[in-house]
BAFI-3210 file (N, C-alpha, C; in Angstrom, 3 decimals, decimal comma, padded with zeros to 6 digits):
// residues 68
n [1|2|3|4|5|6|7|8|9|10|11|12|13|14|15|16|17|18|19|20|21|22|23|24|25|26|27|28|29|30|31|32|33|34|35|36|37|38|39|40|41|42|43|44|45|46|47|48|49|50|51|52|53|54|55|56|57|58|59|60|61|62|63|64|65|66|67|68]
n.u [029,110|029,215|026,568|024,506|024,426|023,919|025,929|026,808|028,307|030,379|030,495|032,751|033,043|031,208|027,795|026,601|025,929|024,950|025,865|024,511|025,977|026,903|026,975|029,165|030,551|030,629|029,749|026,275|024,388|024,046|023,626|021,952|023,658|022,839|022,432|022,059|022,838|021,201|018,893|020,020|020,500|017,170|016,793|017,922|016,863|014,240|014,566|015,459|013,097|011,068|011,734|011,436|008,848|009,182|008,459|010,683|011,201|012,431|013,582|015,137|014,610|016,316|016,414|015,372|016,545|017,798|016,534|018,744]
n.v [-064,962|-064,431|-061,852|-060,779|-057,328|-054,216|-051,432|-047,629|-045,355|-042,860|-041,281|-040,962|-037,240|-036,442|-037,221|-040,098|-043,616|-046,485|-050,116|-053,741|-056,505|-059,459|-062,492|-063,699|-061,788|-060,755|-058,268|-057,786|-056,156|-052,604|-049,012|-046,028|-043,323|-040,611|-037,296|-036,842|-038,219|-039,086|-039,536|-041,155|-043,347|-044,071|-045,331|-047,786|-048,925|-048,878|-050,698|-052,898|-053,759|-053,831|-054,699|-058,497|-058,892|-058,194|-058,628|-060,209|-059,414|-060,803|-059,976|-060,192|-062,001|-064,855|-067,821|-068,933|-067,991|-070,489|-070,260|-070,368]
n.w [095,067|091,638|089,400|087,488|085,591|086,098|084,493|085,133|083,342|082,516|079,786|076,732|075,441|077,195|078,875|080,044|079,510|079,903|080,709|080,030|081,949|081,863|084,262|083,955|082,714|080,428|078,072|077,818|076,713|075,480|076,301|074,195|074,775|077,296|078,136|080,575|084,039|085,583|083,714|082,328|084,571|084,769|082,411|082,546|084,913|083,328|080,972|083,481|084,693|082,104|080,390|080,111|079,239|076,705|073,210|070,917|067,649|064,260|061,547|059,925|057,833|057,468|059,001|061,624|064,609|067,030|071,082|073,779]
ca.u [028,682|028,786|025,515|024,179|024,338|023,479|027,406|026,587|029,597|030,993|031,049|033,758|032,443|030,142|026,833|026,555|025,523|024,796|025,447|024,115|027,118|026,032|028,081|030,708|031,768|030,514|028,122|025,267|023,471|024,504|022,661|022,615|024,815|021,909|022,966|022,125|022,922|019,755|018,293|020,454|020,186|016,198|016,513|018,390|015,743|013,677|015,042|015,651|011,893|010,297|012,553|011,129|008,133|009,052|008,396|011,298|010,697|013,215|013,246|016,288|014,680|017,003|015,734|014,549|017,541|016,817|017,143|019,944]
ca.v [-065,987|-063,254|-062,233|-059,754|-056,127|-052,907|-050,360|-046,769|-045,544|-041,662|-041,522|-040,200|-036,116|-036,421|-037,964|-041,431|-044,460|-048,058|-051,533|-054,796|-057,543|-061,080|-062,832|-064,516|-060,782|-060,477|-057,312|-058,023|-055,193|-051,046|-047,863|-044,995|-041,591|-039,947|-036,543|-036,506|-039,892|-039,266|-039,828|-042,878|-044,342|-044,484|-045,877|-048,868|-049,224|-048,907|-051,869|-053,894|-053,928|-054,019|-056,138|-059,335|-059,460|-057,376|-059,355|-060,463|-059,780|-060,670|-059,093|-060,519|-063,050|-065,548|-068,983|-067,785|-068,489|-071,328|-069,875|-071,132]
ca.w [093,659|090,377|088,670|086,165|086,678|085,325|084,873|084,802|082,826|081,767|077,825|075,942|075,114|078,382|078,866|080,217|078,868|080,608|079,695|081,028|081,998|082,377|085,600|083,517|082,886|079,215|077,831|076,647|076,235|076,111|075,743|073,650|074,979|077,582|078,403|082,024|085,157|086,046|082,776|082,197|085,448|084,490|080,809|082,617|085,460|082,580|080,785|084,121|084,582|080,942|079,290|080,524|078,747|075,572|072,187|069,984|066,245|063,757|060,158|059,364|056,868|057,820|059,879|063,171|065,846|068,406|072,497|074,146]
c.u [028,340|026,703|025,319|024,240|024,391|024,717|026,649|028,193|029,634|030,789|031,431|032,577|031,413|028,777|027,113|025,549|025,640|024,943|025,289|025,338|026,061|027,153|029,365|031,180|031,837|029,264|027,752|024,259|023,435|023,223|022,959|023,576|023,468|023,510|023,085|022,557|021,713|018,478|018,814|020,043|018,084|015,814|017,079|017,128|014,367|013,357|015,025|014,050|011,016|011,031|012,211|010,376|007,846|008,820|009,880|010,585|011,809|012,760|014,329|016,138|015,026|016,210|015,937|015,704|017,034|018,212|017,884|019,095]
c.v [-064,406|-063,251|-060,922|-058,603|-055,007|-051,845|-049,334|-046,296|-044,081|-041,797|-040,575|-038,932|-035,483|-037,153|-039,096|-042,057|-046,124|-049,457|-052,812|-055,630|-058,691|-061,642|-063,239|-062,888|-060,305|-059,458|-058,070|-057,414|-053,884|-050,322|-046,893|-043,936|-041,113|-038,990|-036,004|-038,005|-039,345|-039,771|-041,779|-043,984|-044,809|-045,095|-047,438|-049,401|-049,892|-050,529|-053,321|-054,039|-054,485|-055,456|-057,759|-059,843|-058,725|-058,906|-059,550|-060,630|-059,861|-060,420|-059,137|-061,477|-064,147|-066,580|-068,445|-069,313|-069,275|-070,400|-071,154|-071,253]
c.w [092,705|090,297|087,967|086,954|085,283|085,685|083,818|084,920|082,289|080,504|077,669|075,344|076,085|077,577|079,451|079,350|079,887|080,245|081,118|081,156|082,865|083,610|085,055|082,729|081,149|079,095|077,247|076,297|076,519|075,406|074,973|074,817|076,289|078,083|080,011|082,916|085,212|085,101|082,098|083,085|085,427|083,447|081,716|084,199|084,667|081,870|081,985|084,736|083,491|080,275|078,731|079,603|077,432|074,110|071,480|068,567|065,132|062,445|059,436|057,875|056,253|058,553|061,351|064,168|066,561|069,751|072,900|076,089]
res [m|a|q|d|r|f|e|i|h|p|a|k|g|g|g|y|f|w|h|l|q|a|a|n|n|e|i|v|c|s|s|q|v|y|k|t|k|e|a|c|t|k|g|a|f|w|v|q|t|n|a|g|s|a|t|v|y|d|f|t|g|e|p|e|a|s|r|r]
***
């Protein structure tokens, strides 16, 4: 069974970035480019550990989108 995963990739021009790929293979989140692989890996682990408790703020001025 497929599952969500963080993938670390080399960036064009140097450095590294990660993206979060859902079980259906859709990329749902991507990072900035980090200078080192270590910093990139730490960033992915930070998101994995902390994102679930983050608050969503909507500054669009549009009606709130429903959750799925």
